[in-house]
C-alpha positions as CSV (number, residue, x, y, z in Angstrom):
1,M,0.1,0.0,0.1
2,N,0.8,3.5,-0.8
3,Y,0.1,5.1,2.3
4,S,0.0,8.7,0.9
5,Q,-1.8,7.7,-2.3
6,R,-4.3,5.6,-0.1
7,Q,-4.8,8.4,2.3
8,I,-5.9,10.8,-0.7
9,E,-7.9,8.5,-1.9
10,L,-10.0,7.2,1.1
11,S,-10.4,11.3,2.0
12,A,-11.7,11.5,-1.3
13,Q,-14.8,8.8,-0.4
14,F,-15.4,9.7,3.1
15,Q,-18.8,11.3,3.7
16,L,-19.7,12.4,7.0
17,G,-23.3,10.0,7.7
18,I,-23.1,8.7,4.9
19,D,-22.6,4.7,4.5
20,T,-20.0,3.6,1.8
21,H,-18.3,0.9,0.5
22,L,-14.5,1.8,-0.1
23,S,-13.0,1.0,-3.5
24,E,-10.2,-2.0,-4.3
25,S,-11.3,-2.9,-0.3
26,N,-13.3,-5.2,1.4
27,I,-14.5,-2.6,3.7
28,D,-17.2,-0.5,4.5
29,I,-17.6,2.8,6.5
30,R,-21.2,2.3,8.5
31,F,-22.5,5.1,10.7
32,C,-24.0,5.2,14.1
33,S,-25.9,7.6,16.1
34,F,-25.2,8.7,19.5
35,T,-26.7,10.7,21.8
36,S,-24.9,11.6,24.5
37,N,-27.3,11.0,28.0
38,K,-24.8,11.9,30.7
39,F,-24.1,15.2,30.0
40,G,-24.0,16.8,33.3
41,S,-23.8,13.6,35.3
42,L,-21.3,12.5,37.9
43,I,-20.0,16.7,36.9
44,D,-19.7,19.6,39.3
45,P,-22.3,21.7,37.3
46,E,-20.1,24.7,38.0
47,L,-17.5,23.1,35.7
48,I,-20.2,23.2,32.5
49,S,-20.3,27.1,31.4
50,T,-23.8,27.8,29.6
51,E,-22.5,28.1,26.2
52,D,-21.6,24.4,26.6
53,K,-24.7,22.9,27.5
54,H,-26.7,24.7,24.4
55,I,-23.5,23.1,21.8
56,R,-26.2,20.8,20.0
57,E,-23.6,19.2,17.9
58,N,-21.8,17.9,21.2
59,M,-24.9,15.8,22.2
60,S,-26.3,14.4,19.4
61,F,-23.6,13.0,16.4
62,S,-22.7,10.1,14.1
63,Y,-19.9,8.1,14.1
64,P,-18.0,5.6,11.8
65,V,-17.3,2.4,12.2
66,F,-15.2,0.3,9.5
67,M,-15.9,-3.2,8.7
68,R,-16.0,-5.9,6.6
69,K,-18.4,-6.1,3.9
70,G,-21.3,-7.8,4.6
71,S,-20.0,-9.6,8.1
72,A,-22.8,-11.3,10.9
73,P,-22.9,-9.0,14.2
74,A,-19.2,-9.1,15.5
75,N,-18.4,-10.2,18.9
76,K,-14.8,-8.3,19.1
77,A,-14.2,-4.8,18.1
78,I,-11.2,-1.8,18.1
79,L,-12.4,1.6,19.3
80,L,-10.0,4.2,18.1
81,L,-9.1,7.4,19.5
82,H,-8.1,10.6,18.4
83,G,-6.1,13.8,19.3
84,L,-6.5,17.0,20.7
85,N,-7.9,19.6,18.6
86,E,-9.0,17.4,15.4
87,R,-12.0,18.7,13.5
88,N,-11.8,16.0,10.7
89,W,-11.3,12.1,10.5
90,S,-9.0,12.6,7.3
91,K,-5.6,11.1,9.1
92,Y,-7.5,8.4,10.7
93,L,-9.2,7.1,7.3
94,T,-5.6,4.7,6.2
95,W,-5.3,4.0,10.1
96,A,-8.9,2.4,10.6
97,E,-8.9,0.5,7.0
98,Y,-5.5,-1.1,8.0
99,L,-6.5,-2.3,11.4
100,C,-9.9,-3.6,10.4
101,T,-8.5,-5.7,7.6
102,T,-5.2,-6.8,9.3
103,T,-7.2,-7.7,12.5
104,G,-10.7,-8.8,10.8
105,K,-12.4,-6.6,13.5
106,P,-14.5,-3.7,13.1
107,V,-12.9,-0.5,13.9
108,I,-15.1,2.2,15.9
109,L,-14.0,6.0,15.0
110,F,-15.4,7.3,18.5
111,P,-15.1,11.7,18.4
112,I,-14.0,13.0,21.8
113,A,-16.2,15.7,23.6
114,F,-16.3,18.8,21.3
115,H,-13.9,17.3,18.7
116,M,-14.7,16.0,15.5
117,N,-18.3,16.4,14.1
118,R,-18.8,17.5,17.9
119,S,-18.4,20.6,17.5
120,P,-20.0,23.5,15.3
121,L,-18.5,24.1,11.8
122,S,-17.6,27.5,12.8
123,W,-14.9,26.7,14.7
124,S,-12.7,25.0,11.4
125,N,-14.5,28.0,9.1
126,P,-11.7,30.4,8.5
127,R,-14.1,33.4,7.8
128,A,-16.1,32.6,10.9
129,L,-12.8,32.8,13.3
130,T,-11.2,35.6,11.7
131,T,-12.3,38.6,14.1
132,L,-11.4,35.7,16.8
133,M,-7.8,35.7,15.5
134,E,-7.6,39.5,15.2
135,M,-8.8,39.5,18.9
136,R,-6.1,37.1,20.2
137,R,-3.3,39.0,18.0
138,R,-3.9,42.0,19.5
139,N,-4.3,40.7,23.2
140,N,-1.0,38.3,22.9
141,G,0.8,39.8,20.1
142,M,2.4,38.7,17.0
143,D,2.2,35.0,18.4
144,R,3.2,32.5,15.5
145,S,2.1,29.6,17.6
146,L,-1.3,31.2,17.0
147,S,-3.4,29.9,13.5
148,F,-6.7,29.9,12.3
149,A,-6.6,25.8,12.7
150,N,-6.0,25.9,16.9
151,V,-7.9,29.4,17.6
152,A,-10.9,28.2,18.4
153,L,-9.5,26.2,20.5
154,S,-6.8,28.6,22.3
155,E,-9.7,30.9,23.3
156,R,-12.0,28.2,24.6
157,I,-9.1,26.8,26.9
158,S,-7.6,30.7,28.0
159,E,-11.7,31.5,28.6
160,N,-12.1,28.7,31.1
161,P,-9.3,26.0,31.5
162,K,-11.7,24.0,33.0
163,R,-12.8,22.5,29.9
164,F,-10.5,20.3,29.6
165,Y,-10.9,18.4,32.2
166,S,-15.2,18.4,31.9
167,S,-14.9,17.3,28.2
168,G,-12.6,14.6,29.6
169,R,-15.2,13.6,31.9
170,Q,-18.1,13.7,29.6
171,S,-15.8,12.1,27.0
172,I,-15.5,8.9,29.9
173,N,-19.0,9.0,30.5
174,D,-20.1,9.0,26.5
175,L,-17.5,6.1,26.3
176,A,-18.8,3.7,29.2
177,Q,-22.8,4.6,27.8
178,L,-21.4,3.3,24.2
179,F,-19.6,-0.2,25.9
180,T,-22.7,-0.7,27.9
181,E,-24.8,-0.3,24.7
182,I,-22.0,-3.0,23.0
183,K,-22.0,-5.3,25.6
184,Q,-25.9,-6.1,26.5
185,G,-26.2,-6.6,22.8
186,K,-27.7,-3.4,22.1
187,H,-25.9,-2.2,19.4
188,P,-26.4,-3.1,15.8
189,F,-22.9,-4.0,14.6
190,F,-22.3,-6.4,18.0
191,S,-23.4,-9.3,20.0
192,E,-23.9,-9.2,23.4
193,N,-20.9,-9.3,25.5
194,T,-18.6,-8.2,22.8
195,Q,-14.6,-8.0,23.2
196,V,-13.9,-4.0,22.8
197,D,-10.0,-3.1,23.0
198,I,-8.5,0.5,22.1
199,F,-6.1,1.7,19.9
200,S,-5.3,5.5,21.0
201,Y,-3.4,8.1,19.6
202,S,-1.9,11.3,21.7
203,I,-4.6,12.7,24.1
204,G,-6.8,10.1,23.1
205,S,-4.0,7.8,25.2
206,F,-4.4,10.4,28.7
207,L,-8.2,9.8,27.9
208,S,-7.9,6.0,27.6
209,Q,-5.2,5.2,30.7
210,I,-8.0,7.3,32.9
211,T,-10.8,5.8,31.6
212,I,-9.4,2.1,31.7
213,M,-8.1,3.3,35.6
214,T,-11.9,4.7,36.5
215,N,-13.2,1.6,35.1
216,P,-16.8,2.6,35.2
217,D,-19.3,-0.9,36.1
218,G,-16.4,-2.7,35.1
219,L,-16.5,-2.1,31.1
220,F,-13.0,-2.0,30.6
221,S,-12.2,-4.6,33.2
222,D,-11.1,-6.9,29.9
223,S,-9.7,-4.5,27.2
224,K,-6.6,-4.4,25.7
225,L,-5.0,-0.7,24.9
226,F,-2.2,0.6,22.3
227,M,-1.2,4.2,22.7
228,F,0.9,5.5,19.7
229,C,2.2,8.8,20.2
230,G,0.7,9.2,23.7
231,G,0.7,7.7,26.8
232,G,2.5,10.4,29.2
233,I,2.1,12.4,32.2
234,F,0.5,15.8,31.5
235,S,3.2,17.9,33.3
236,S,4.9,16.5,30.4
237,M,3.2,17.8,27.4
238,F,3.7,20.3,25.0
239,G,0.3,21.7,23.5
240,E,1.8,24.9,21.9
241,S,1.3,24.0,18.6
242,R,-0.2,25.6,15.2
243,S,-2.0,22.5,14.7
244,I,-3.1,22.4,19.1
245,M,-3.2,25.5,20.9
246,D,-1.0,29.2,21.1
247,K,1.8,29.4,23.2
248,S,-0.6,31.8,25.8
249,A,-3.7,29.5,25.8
250,F,-1.1,26.2,26.4
251,A,0.5,28.7,29.4
252,R,-2.8,29.6,30.8
253,L,-3.5,25.6,30.7
254,L,-0.2,24.3,32.4
255,Q,-0.7,26.9,34.8
256,Y,-4.4,25.8,35.7
257,Y,-3.6,22.4,36.7
258,M,-0.2,22.5,37.6
259,N,-1.4,25.1,40.3
260,D,-5.0,25.6,40.6
261,F,-7.1,22.5,39.9
262,S,-6.9,20.8,42.6
263,S,-8.3,23.6,44.9
264,T,-11.0,24.8,42.5
265,V,-12.1,21.2,41.3
266,K,-13.6,18.9,43.9
267,P,-15.1,15.6,43.3
268,A,-18.5,14.8,42.9
269,S,-18.5,12.5,45.8
270,L,-16.2,10.1,48.3
271,S,-15.7,7.4,45.7
272,D,-15.2,9.5,42.6
273,R,-12.4,7.6,40.5
274,I,-12.5,10.2,37.6
275,Y,-11.8,12.8,39.3
276,E,-9.1,10.5,41.2
277,S,-7.3,8.9,38.0
278,F,-7.0,12.6,36.1
279,F,-5.5,14.0,39.5
280,S,-3.2,10.8,39.7
281,M,-2.0,11.4,35.5
282,I,-1.6,15.3,36.5
283,S,2.1,15.1,37.4
284,P,5.3,12.5,38.3
285,D,4.5,13.2,42.2
286,K,0.9,13.0,42.6
287,N,-0.4,9.0,43.6
288,K,3.0,8.4,42.3
289,A,2.9,4.2,43.7
290,E,-0.7,4.0,43.1
291,R,-0.6,4.8,39.3
292,E,2.8,2.6,39.0
293,D,1.2,0.1,40.5
294,F,-1.8,0.2,38.0
295,F,0.2,0.0,34.7
296,K,2.3,-2.7,36.4
297,Q,-0.9,-4.5,36.9
298,L,-2.0,-3.7,33.5
299,G,0.5,-6.4,32.4
300,D,0.3,-7.7,28.9
301,R,-2.7,-5.7,28.2
302,I,-1.0,-2.3,27.4
303,E,1.8,-1.7,24.7
304,G,2.7,0.8,22.2
305,I,4.9,3.1,20.6
306,S,6.5,6.8,21.3
307,L,8.5,8.8,18.8
308,E,12.2,10.3,19.1
309,K,11.4,13.2,17.6
310,D,7.8,13.5,19.5
311,R,7.8,17.1,21.1
312,V,4.3,17.2,22.4
313,I,4.3,14.0,24.4
314,P,7.5,13.0,24.4
315,Y,8.7,9.1,25.6
316,R,10.2,10.8,29.0
317,G,6.8,11.7,30.2
318,V,5.2,7.5,29.6
319,V,8.2,6.7,32.0
320,E,6.8,9.5,34.0
321,A,3.5,8.4,34.3
322,M,4.3,4.5,34.1
323,G,7.5,4.4,35.8
324,N,10.7,3.4,34.1
325,E,10.2,-0.4,34.4
326,N,6.3,-0.9,33.5
327,A,7.7,1.7,30.3
328,S,10.7,0.2,28.8
329,S,8.7,-3.5,28.8
330,R,5.9,-2.3,27.6
331,I,6.5,0.8,25.3
332,S,9.1,0.8,22.5
333,L,10.6,3.8,21.6
334,L,10.9,4.5,17.5
335,D,12.4,7.1,15.5
336,F,11.6,7.7,11.3
337,S,15.2,8.4,9.2
338,F,12.3,11.6,7.3
339,P,10.9,14.7,8.3
340,Y,7.7,14.3,11.0
341,S,6.1,15.7,14.0
342,H,3.3,13.9,16.4
343,E,0.8,16.2,14.3
344,N,1.8,14.3,11.7
345,P,3.7,11.3,11.9
346,F,3.3,10.3,8.3
347,P,3.8,13.0,6.3
348,I,1.4,12.7,3.3
349,V,4.1,13.1,-0.1
350,N,4.6,12.6,-3.4
351,S,8.3,11.7,-3.1
352,S,11.3,9.2,-2.9
353,I,11.1,9.3,0.7
354,S,7.6,7.5,0.0
355,S,8.8,4.1,0.4
356,E,10.1,5.0,3.9
357,I,6.9,6.1,4.9
358,N,5.3,3.0,4.0
359,A,8.3,1.0,5.8
360,S,7.1,3.2,9.1
361,F,3.8,2.8,8.9
362,N,3.7,-0.9,8.2
363,Q,6.1,-1.1,11.5
364,V,4.1,1.2,13.8
365,F,0.6,-0.4,12.5
366,G,1.7,-3.8,12.1
367,R,2.8,-3.7,15.6
368,A,-0.6,-2.2,17.2
369,A,-2.5,-5.2,14.8
370,Q,-0.7,-7.7,16.0
371,F,-1.2,-6.6,19.4
372,L,-5.1,-5.9,19.1
373,A,-5.6,-9.4,16.8
């Protein structure tokens, strides 16, 4: 497979909300509707702004499932979780097709709260964002990290950094709702007690770690987790990027969670596992022994790949999160021979390095497929 060519082909075929059979493939993309039933449940109401409560796209949406053509209801599946500040599925189409083809399992692409099609179209429309861009430039100077791609998230985080936590809580509740629907046999594509494993990338790995730590209703007790470019402790992350958030927003986010979070946000109850799990992933010193023991107990249910030149979620942060022994035994550190970044690990090119990109993609996803098969 030519990775760059295939991604262009899939992006041309993919239409949000429209079932599609992929050309030159035995894969169908099917869509399912979802309504978030637990928005606000188990969350301090003060965390949620009135504005966010009325973003209807975040409440009701559809998500794609890659599955073999004509397959009966499956009893195994892979959940794919994406990165921070993503507005479309283009980067993940080739990933999902490869995992589905290689493992034979359906791949569910589920959007994190306020991401992908769970956000208003205006958040990714340069014309609608021009005024906001000009305002942030006036307030913060000519910040080269500011872009049309990150200005909406940058403004939302600067205005209220609690959104990072509250949207994570909603996402965990949504995943629990999805897993309950699947395991109870109420999903049209899956049979009762379906085994669901997770492939996660970037902040999707952070969400996955906290979700499995929390393990609502025991739904994730048997899930395996493969992390790509993720798995680090929050304090080691570097979110200043033209694809993620600008310098001012990232400084605000880091300052809030390193200094103010525990004094301004309280657990919803004495047994609030989401809060405790999130708190333990903020910095290496917080619940260090319990956190490292958790990852040790996961054993062969967790695996992953970090990249040497990843500045956003560096490997050292994975070591700080999991402990040196756990990280070294479960997470591989790779480097590619071509220019890449956290945000764009497999560049779309039409040049002499395409064969190297193909080989690196196969190396990463071959490993992931073997683990998740």
